N, C-alpha and C positions, 0 to 999 in steps of 0.2 A: 351222076356218072358212076359206072361200075368200078369198084376198087378204090374209089375216093374215100379218104379217111373222114369219119363223121366229125362234125364240129359242134361245140357247145357255146351257146350265147350266155354271157355273164352280165348281169345288171348290177352295177356298183353305184352307190350314192355319190352325187357330185361333190359332196363335202370332202370325201376321201381324196379326190383328185386335187382339190384346192389345197389341202394340207401338203400334198406331195409336190405341189408346184407344177402340175400337169394340166393343160387345157383339155376339156372334155372331147374336143375334136382332134386331138393329137394322136399320133400313132405311138404305141408302147410295145416293148418287147416282153415276151413271156419266157421265163426261165424256170427250170425245175432244179431245186437245190435241196438235197436231203429229204426228199419226199414232200416238199412244199412248193407251191406255185408262187413265183415272185414277178410282179409287174414292175417294169422300170423303163425310164426314157432311154432312147438310143443314145449312145455316147456322143457328146458334143465335140470331143477332140479325136479326129481320126488317127489311126496308128502312125501314119507317115508324119503327121504334124507333131505328134508326141515324141517320135524319134528325133525330129528336128530340135525340139526343146531340150531333150536329155542327152543328145549326142553331139549334134552339129554346133549348137551355140556354145556349150562349154569347151568344145575342142578348139573353136576359133579363138575364143578369149584366152584359153590356156596357151596357145601358140604365141599370141601377141604378148602375153605376160612373160613367157620364156624369152622371146626376142628382146623385150625391154630389159630383162635381167642380164642377158648377154651383153647388150649395149652398155649397161651400167658397169659391169665388170671390165669391159674393154676400155672404157673411158677412165676408170679408176686404176687401171693397171693391175687388177686382181687376177693372178694366175700362179699356181692352180687355186681352185676354189674349195674352201673347207666346207664340211657338212654342217657344222655349227659355228656360231660366232656372229660378229656385228655385220659382216658383209658376206655371209655364207648362203648356202642353199636354203637352210632352214629359215633364216630371217627374211629373205626375199619371198620364199614360198608362203610363209605365214602372212606377210603384208599383202601380197597380191591375192592370196586365197580369201582373206577376210574382206578386202576391199571389193573385189569383183563379186564375191559371193553375196555380200550384203546388197549390192546394187541389183544383182539378178533376182534375189529374193524379193526385194521391194517391187521390182517391175512385174514379176510373175504373180505375186500376191494381189497386186492391183488389177491384173488382168483377170484373175479368178472372180473378182467382184462383178464382172460383166457376164459371167457364166451362170445361167439360171440353175444349173445342177449343183453349184457350190453353195450349200446352205450355210456352212460355217462362216464364210467371208462376209455374208450379208448380215449376220448377227453380231459382228464385231464393230464396236464403236471406234471412231477414228482416234480417240484419246488413248485407246489400248494398243493401237498398231505399233507405236515405237517400242513398247515393252516386248511384244511378240518378236519383233525384228532383232532386238538386242539379245533375247533369249537364244535364238538360233545362232546368232553370231558367236555368243559365248560357248555354245556347245561345239561349234566348228573350231573355235580357238582351243578349247580343251583337247579336241581330237588331234589337231595339228601339232600342238606343243607336246602332247603325250607321244605321238608317233615319232617325232624327232628326238625326244628324250630316250625312247627305246633304241632307236637307231644309233644314237651316240654311245649308249652302253654296249651295243653289239659291235660297232666299228669306231672305236675311239681314235681321234686325230686323223681320220681318213680325209683325203683330198681328191678332187676330180678336175679334169680339164674343163674348159669353158663349154664345149659342145655337150659333154655328158651332163654338166651342171644345168645347161639350158633345158635338156630333156627332162631332168628330174624336177625342175621348177614347173615346167609345163604339165608334167604328170600329176603332181600334187595339186596344182591349181585346177586341173580338170576335175579331179575327184571332189574337190571342195565346191566348185561351181555346180557340178551335177547333183551333189547332195542338197545344196540350197534351192536349186530349181525344183527338184523332186519334192522337197519339203513344202515349197510354196504351192505346188499343184495338188498335193494330197493332204494338206493340213486339216485337222479336225479337232474336235473337243478331246477325244481320247489321246491324240498325239500331244495336245497341250498338257494333259495330265502327265504323260510320260516325260515331257520337257521339264515340268515342275520337279518331278522326282530326280531326273538327271542333274539338274542345276543344284538342288539342295544337297544331294548325296555327294556329288563330286566336289562341291565347294567345301563341305565339312571334311571330307577325306583329305583334300589338299591342305587344309589348315592343320589337320592332325599331323600329317606327314612333315609339314614345314616346322612344326614345334616338337617333333619327336625328341630332339636332344635336350629340350627344356623340360621334359617329363611332365607334360601338361596333365596327364592322368592323375598325378599326385595332388592336383588342385581340384579342378572340376571342369565340366564342359564349357562353362562360361569364361574360363581362363583364356580360351582361344580368341576371345574378342576384347581382351583387356590390353592396356598399354604395356604389360609385361610380356606379352606374346609377340612372336615374330610375325610381321605382316598381318596384324590383327584386322586390318581393313578387309582382308579377303573373307574372313568369317562373318563379320558384320554386314558386308555388302551382300553376301550370300543370303542372309536372313531378310534383308530389305528387298532384294530383287525377287526372292521367292514369294514374299508378301504381295508384291506387285503382280506376279504371275497368278497368284490365287485370286486376286481381285478381277483380273481379266477373265479367268475361267468361270468365276461366279457370275460375272456380268453375262457372259455368253450362255451359260446354262439357264439362267432364270429368264433371259429374254426369249430363249427358245421355248421354255416351259410355259410362258405366258400365252403362247399361241395354242396350247393344248388344255391347260388347266386355268380356270378362272382365278384371278389374283385374289387371295384372301389374306386375313391377318396371319394365318399359319404360314403360308409361303413367304409373305413379307417378313415375318419374324425370323424364319429360317435364313432368308437371304441376309437380313440385317446382322444376325449372329455370326454367320460365316464371314461376312465382310469385316465385322468388328474383330473376329479372330485373326484375319489376315493383317489388319492394321496393327493389332497388338503384337503379332509376330515381327512385323517390321520395326516396331518400337523397341523390341528386345535387342535388335541389331543397332538401332540408332542410339540407344543409351547403354553402352557396355558396362560391365560390372567392375568399375574402377572407383577410386576415391571420389571423383567428381560426381558420378551418376549412380553410386551404389544404391541409395535409397530408391531412386526412380527405377532402376533396373529391377530391384526386388518387387516393386509395385506392379510394373507391367508384366513381369514373369508370373506373379501371383494372379493377376487378372487373366492371363492366358489359360491358366489351369481352371479358373472359375468359369470362364466362357465355355471351355470344353466340357466341363461337368454339366452345365446347363444344357448344352447341345445333346449330350448323351441321355440325360433324363427326359428332355422334351422331345426327342426324336420320334417317340410314339405318336405324338399329336401333330408335329410340325411337318413331317415328311409325307407327301401324298403317296397313297398306295403302298405304305410301308408293310413289310411282311413280318410275321412273328419271328422268323429266323433272324432277321436283321435286328429286331428289337432286342432279342435275347443276346445276340452277339455284342450289341452295344453295351448292354448291361454288364456282360462279362468283361468287356474292356474296362468299364468303369470300376468294377470290383478289383481287377488286377492292379489298376493304378492306385486304388486306395490301399491295397496290401503293400505295394512297394513304398507308398508314402509313409504309412505307419511303421513299416519295418525299418525304414531309414531313420525316422524321427525317434522311435522308441528303443530300437536295438542296434542302431548304426549299421544295419545290414539290409540291403547292399550298401556299398560305399556311396559317397555323394556323386562321384563320377559315374559309377555304374547305374545309380538311380536315375540320373539325368539322361543318360544315353538310352536306357531301357524305356523310360517314360516317354521320351521324345519319339523313339522308334514305334512304340505301340500307338501313341496318339496320332502320329503322321500316317501310319498305316490305316487307322480307322477313318481318318479324313479322306484318304484316297478311296477307300471303299464307299464312303458316302458320296463322293463325286461320281464314282462308277454307277452307283444306284440312281443318282439324279440323271446321268446321261442315258441310262436304260429307259427311264421314264420318257425321255424325249423321243424315243423311237417306238413307243407303243401307244396304241389308242386306248384312252381311259374307258370308253364304252365300245364294246365290239359292234362292228357294222354288219348288218344283214345283207347278204349277197344272194341274188336269185340266179339259179342255173337253169337253162332251158336247152334241151337237145334239139338241134335243128334237123 
């Protein structure tokens, strides 16, 4: 027909569709992004249904939570209602937000396992599901507590009538529920890496702030987990839970990689070393540096350094498709750690606290870059596929 746009027939190997979870007879959408053609399955969740998930459901539950809070204050005779305190807007918002948010996250995460487009959910073992749920609940708890802490500083001793308090509880519960539903619908390996970073950084910062008056920096970073520190369980629990998150992320990455790369002693060794590193990190939190566990703490802390050095040295042979840039970057990280180590041991510079913080930050940053490299391997084809184009 005159004026009709010419079409091109593309022949793609069936193996590519199998990897993408697309049946050969299914319809796909073609998008142009930054000069590249991208084939994708049509979205399984229509916009109207997604709006129902992210707007209607949280709104209904938030209103019910607000009404329940109003009924509680009316029955207890609380009027006016304080912003913070035992029967305040903050306490009820945190309780309702965490409870309803956790339930919604579990429900929608389980729903995504039935969605063929959600590759992340299908590669997560059930034994790892509780850790993921607790991680997002912890992040929500940090956000809610932090928000009310800031509001208390801005509006000290402020009080509200019950109707205004009801609206505030409903508002905070709505945002908490919408966040948890959105996280369950969009969760991925990269998001889990972000969660790991948020948990370990926020946990350490909170522990440092709580022990500021005890001048923890005059001792060492491990002081935060000892019996001399205030709320030492926060620091130790942060390390233990971060270790569990690392195990979940390692499981997901290597289960996904096994569908692309043949399992060899190299990939198995890399997975084993990373898992051992995560377990050892948890052991550092489980055995704090006090009189009872001092020797054991030093042992597992030394093992952590040893495993990391083995990883850095062996990354050239263990990581599939490793680039020269990443190898030299890894060696550079190892060299910096050695300089810090000998500088502290021979010249007492930097100080013990500075040495521990700098070494931890550099090591953790390198581990995150390694995870990022592994996730990039999951999204690329090790052997380029030949595609035939024919002009119709």
